[in-house]
C-alpha positions in Angstrom: 114.7 49.4 67.6 116.4 46.3 66.2 113.6 43.9 67.4 111.0 46.1 65.7 113.0 46.3 62.5 113.2 42.5 62.4 109.5 42.2 63.1 108.8 44.7 60.2 110.9 42.5 57.9 109.0 39.4 59.0 105.7 41.1 58.3 107.0 42.1 54.9 108.0 38.6 54.2 104.6 37.3 55.2 102.9 39.8 52.8 105.1 38.9 49.9 105.4 35.2 50.5 103.5 32.9 48.1 104.7 29.8 49.8 103.5 28.2 53.0 106.8 28.6 54.8 106.4 27.6 58.4 106.2 30.5 60.8 108.9 29.0 63.0 111.3 29.0 59.9 110.3 32.6 59.0 110.9 33.8 62.6 114.2 31.9 62.8 115.4 33.4 59.5 115.0 36.8 61.0 116.7 36.0 64.3 113.9 34.7 66.5 115.0 31.3 67.8 111.8 30.8 69.9 108.5 30.5 68.2 106.6 31.5 71.3 108.7 34.7 71.7 108.4 35.5 68.0 104.6 35.2 68.1 104.3 37.2 71.3 106.5 40.0 70.0 104.7 40.0 66.6 101.3 40.3 68.3 102.5 43.1 70.5 103.8 45.0 67.5 100.9 44.4 65.0 98.0 43.4 67.2 97.5 40.0 65.6 99.4 36.8 65.4 101.7 36.0 62.5 99.3 33.4 61.2 96.4 35.8 61.2 98.6 38.4 59.5 99.5 35.9 56.8 95.8 35.1 56.2 94.9 38.8 56.1 97.4 39.4 53.3 96.9 36.1 51.4 
């Protein structure tokens, strides 16, 4: 539950972000210290990578 909540908050940040914050910094700010794990978990939850998600909502 907690991991999914953090991923939901990351997704919300990506949708609302107007800056080009690095994905690693975004993941780290929500408790994901490993970019690879963050990307894998994000793709598992949303079906696309964090970068693709950002482009979709840009």
